[in-house]
N, C-alpha and C positions, 0 to 999 in steps of 0.2 A: 279407461280411468286414469287419473293422474296419480298413480301410486308412487309419488315422488318424495314426499316428506313424511314417510311413515315414522311413527313413534308412539309412545304411550299417550293415552288421552290426558289432557291437562286437567288438574283438579279445578273445581269451581272457584271462581275469583273470590277472594276474601277482601274485607274492608282494609283500606290503607290507614295511614295516620290521620288523626283528627286535623281538619283545617277549617278556617273561618270563611264563610261565604255570606253574601247578602241576598235577601229575597224581598220581592215587592209584588204588589198586585197589578192588574192590567192598567189601572188608572194612575199608578205610581203615587197613590195617596198615602200608603203606609210602607215603611221599609224596616226590616229587622235583620240583625246579624245572627247567624246560627253556625254552630260547629257540627261537622259531619265527617264521617270516614268513608261514606259510600253514597251513591245516588239514592239508594233505598232509604237511608237514614235522613238525607236531605228532604226527600219527598214526605216522609213521615212527619218531620218537624214543621215543614212548610204547611202541610195539611192541617196540623194542629193550630198553627198561628193564624191562618186565614179561614179556618172552618170550611175547608173544601175537601170533601171526600174524594179519594182516588185522584188527587191533583196531578197536573202535568207541569213540567218546568221547562222554560225556554231561556236562551241567552238573550238578555235585553238588547245587546248591541246589534244583533242581526236576526233575531227571531227564530233561530234554529232550536227545535225541540231536542232535548237531551234524553235519550232513552237507553244508552249503552254504558255499563259500568266502566268498561275499559276507556271509553272516550272521556267519561267524567273525570277519571284520574289524570288525564292530560291537561285539565283546565287549571289555571292558576288560582291561588287563594284570593279571597275578597272579590271575586267576580260576581256580577249582579245577575240573578235569575228572576224571571217573571213567572209567577205562579198563577195557574188558571185551571178552570174546569175543563171537562172533556170537549165541549162544543163551543168554548169561548174563543173568539178571534183575538189574537195577540198582535199588537203593533210594536215595531221596533222603536228605540229611542228617537231615531231620525224621523220616522213617520209621525210620531206624536208632535215633534217640533215643527215639522213641515205643515201639518194640519192646523196647528196653532197660528202659524204665520199666515196661512191661506185665509183664515177667517178675518184677518185684518188687512187684506190685500189693498183695500182702497187707500188707507193711510200710507202704506208702503209705496204705492204708485205715486202718490202726491209727493212723498219725500224724494222719490227718484227724480221727479221733474225739478224740484228745487236744487238737488245736487247737480243736475245737468246745467242749469242756469249758472250756478256758482262756478263750475269748471269753465264754462264759456267766457265768463267775465274775468277769470284769473288764469288764463291759459299758460303764460310763461312760468309763473310760480308753480303751478301744478305740474308742468312738464319736468321742472327741476326736481321737485319732490319725488315724482314717479321714477326718474332716472336713478336717484340715490337709493330709493327703496328697492329697485330691481337689482342694483349692484350689490346691496346687502343681502337680498334674497338669494342671488346666485352664489354668494360666498357661503351661506348656510347650506345650500343644496350640496355643495362640494364636500362639506365636512361629513366625516363618517364615524369617527370614534366618539364614545360617550363623553370623554373629557373635552371634546371640541364643540359639542352641542348638547349640553346636559339637559336642557329643557325638553328636547325631543324625546328623551328616554324616561320622562316622568311616568311612574307607574309600571315600568318594565322591569323584569327580573334583572338582578345585577350580573347574572351569568352572561347576558348579552352585552358585548362591549362595542359592537358596531351596528350601524343601521342595517347593513346587509344581513347580519345574523337575525335581526328581528324580522325582516321581510321574508327571509327564507322560512322561518317558522310560520309566518302567516300563510304562505303558500302550502306548506305541509299540512297545517291544520285544516285548510279547506278540503284538500284531497282526502285526508284521514276521515273527515266528516262523511264524504261520499262512500268510503269503504265501510264505515260503521252502519250507515243507512242501508247499504247493499246487504251486509251481513245480517242486520236485523230483519229486513224484509224477507230474505230467502230462508232464514232459519225459523221464522215464527209460523210458517204456513203449515197446514195440516199434512200435506204430502211429505214434508221433511220429517215430521214427527211420526208418521205412520208407515213410511216405506224405507227400509234399510238401504235399498239401492239409490233412492232419491237423496238420502242423507249422505251417502258416500260420494255421489256425483257433486252435490253442492259443497260439501266440506272440502273436497279436493280442489274444486274450482276456486273457492275462497282462499285456500292456502296458496294456490298458485298466484292469485291476485296479490296476496300479501307479500309473497316473495318478490314479485316483480316490482311492487311499490317500494320495497326496501332497496332493491337494486337501483331504482331511479330516484332514491332519496325522497320519495313522495312528491316528486317534481318540485323540489324546493327552489329550483332556479327560476321558476315562473315569475316571481316578484323581485328577483335578485338582480340588481343592475350590474353587479360585477361578473355575471355570467357572460361568457364570450359569444355564445350562440343566441341569436335573437329571432323572434318570429318575423318572417318576411312580410313586408308591407305590400298592400295593393299598389300597383304601379301608378294609379291616378289619385292616390290619397296624399294629403300633406303629411309634409313631415310634421331541535327537539330530540328528543331522543327517539330512536326507532324501537319497535317492539322486539323483544328477544325471540330468537328462533326456537322451535320446539326442541331442538337438540343442543341448545345453549351455545350456538356459535355467536361470537361477538357481532353486533350489528354492523360495524364497519367492515369486518372481514366478510360477513355475509353479503354486504353490498358489492364488494369486489368480486366475490365468487359469482354472483348473478351477472355482473357486467361482463366478466370474462367468458361466461357461458352463452351469452346472447348470440354471438357469431354474426356472420354477414346476413344481410337481408332482413334485419330486425325492423319491423314496421312501427315500433314504438319510438325509437331513437329520434326521428325527425321532429317529434313533438316535445322533446326535452329541451325547451328553449325559454328564454326570458321574453316577457311581453312588453318590457319597457326599453327606453333608450339608455345610453350610457349615463345620462344625468339622472335617470329614474322617472322620466316622463311616460305616463300611460295615456292611451287614447281609447275611448269607447269603441267597441267593434260593431255596435249597432244591433238592432232587433234581430232575433234569431233567423228570420227569413230574408234579411237584407244583406247585401255584400259589404256595406260599410255604414257607419253612423251618419245620421242626417244633421247632426248638430256639431258645429265647430267648437262650441264651448264645453263639450264633454271631454275634458282633459284634466289630468291631475298629476301632481308629483308628491307622493307621500313622504319623500325624503326631505322635502323643503321645510316642513314645520310639523309640530305636534298636532295642530288643527287639521292639516291636510291628512295626516296619518289617521286621525279619528274619522274624517269624512270618507276615507278610502274603505272603511268598513261597510259602507252602504253600496259600494261597487260590487256587483255580483258576478259569479261564474255561472253562466246560463247554458244548460244542456240544450242543444238544438234538437236532437232526438232525446226526448225526456226520459229520465230514469223511471219514475213511478208509472207513467202511462204507456211506456213502450219497451225500454230495455229490460227491466226486471220481469214484466209479464212474458216477454219473449223467452227469457231464460227458463222460467217456470213451465211454460208451454212445451219447450223442447225437452226439458227433463221429464215431464209427464209422458211425452211420446216415447222416450227411451225406456221408462219404467213400464209403461203399458205393454210395450213389445216384449220385454223380458218376462212379464207376468202372463203372457199368452193372451193379451187383450185383442180386441178386434182391430182390423186395419193393417195387419202385417207389420214387418220390420220398418222402422223409419228409414227413409232413403236420403242420400245426399243428392240435392237438386242438380248439382253441377255434373256429376259423373254417373248418376243413376245407379249407384251402388249402395249396399247396406251401410247405414251410418255407424260410425265408430265412437264419436264423441261430439261435444259442442264446440263451436268456434270460439274458444276462450280468448284468443288475442283480439278478435273483432269486438267481443263484449268488453274487454279491458279498455280498448281504444274509446269506445262509446261512453264508458263510465268515468274514466279518470284522466283523459288526455285532451289536449287542444285540438285533436281531430274532431271533437264534438263539442268542446267548450268554447264559449265566447265571453270575454271580460266586458261587462256592460255597466254603464251608468244606470242608476235606479230607474230613471225615466224610460230607458230602453229595455228594461227587464219585463218582457211580455209574459204574464202568467196564464194567459189563455192557452187552450189546447194547441200544441204545435202539430202541424199536419205532416209529420215525418214518422217513419217506422224504423225499427231496429234492423240492421243488416245481419244480426247474429242468426246462426242456423245450425243444422246438424251436418257434420262433415265426415268424409270417408278417408280411407288410408291413401287415396290418390291425391287428396287435396294438399296443396303446398303448406297450408297452415298446420295441418295434421303432422306433416313431416317435420316442419320447423319445431313444433312443440315437442315432439319425440326427441329430436336432436338436442334441443335445449335441456330437456329433462336428463338425458344421458350424460351430457357434459357436466351439468351441475351435480348430479349424483356422484360421478367419478371424483370431482374435486372435493366434495364434502367427505366422501369416504377416505380420501387421502389425508384430509385435514384431521379427521376424527381418529 
């Protein structure tokens, strides 16, 4: 077990201060403003407004369902939610816009032909206009501070004074979403509610996940162009606040404690990198089963303009080994094997496949890499986000005391515990 962060159980989360939010239906035909201090209150008011019993709420910008009170409290005021019934298919704002354009594609194609003819007939003048526009665009890209490019920051909290700070938070929010999804799926199952051992295994795994995420700042550098470390390119391609610790260690101090406890041979560190160039240019990494993107046009620089920043919302982080279909089922299956063995169930003790010895725990680092890091994540344009079944399975398993991963986890736990004890 990871008896690493022992402490008293936290009390149930209570509602925060009232904030204003916007709610709309799936057709975007009606929109209301509501005040709520919790996700539960928001659901109740939305259900009353739209006459939908047991409604669900989704972020309009990217279609993510909000199910966790902790995650809800990280969202800014006035954000737009889509309210829907249990079996209703919810489209993002971009998907609605795209489908509307698609229905009128004939006219758009005709307009494109006229534009091409106009450019051919006025090539010198168009070239000059494009040159001046590009020079102006490059100047805007290089600007970072709010006072240098105020339009880019419209709708952003005043706490963010640079573009890099905004993009750091964007990266953190996406990884936080995966943590809350993982937490929700693992703690709502019957095994978690019915077995103390399963609950202990899952709770300690989640706590270790959370501590590692704090240590790596929820991989905030992923979208941050000021980060010095970058994802290595294929040779033939073209060129917030953290959650408080259970023992009330300040988040920044906790981050430093985790980082100093990681030691050599950390398998996570190589993936703590930026996905963009120094200018902030991002390239699609392609469909999950491809080595690279097939489309040269799948590029974007969200630092360039507010419009690009909005469009970047529909670029997705795609799990090659899928969370819901592979990683989480693998965790639950291995937890069940551990619990069944301890309860005297059939099949004997679970074995480590590598050393053929009795299993001691789950391969937490392997699962962490698959859930939260660029070891398993690809940044993709919406066209390259394949939502069909990915034919890949999780590498997570049960490990024994001879496994390098087991030894590393124990060493990390010991170092972190010693530093926390010294601090407290």
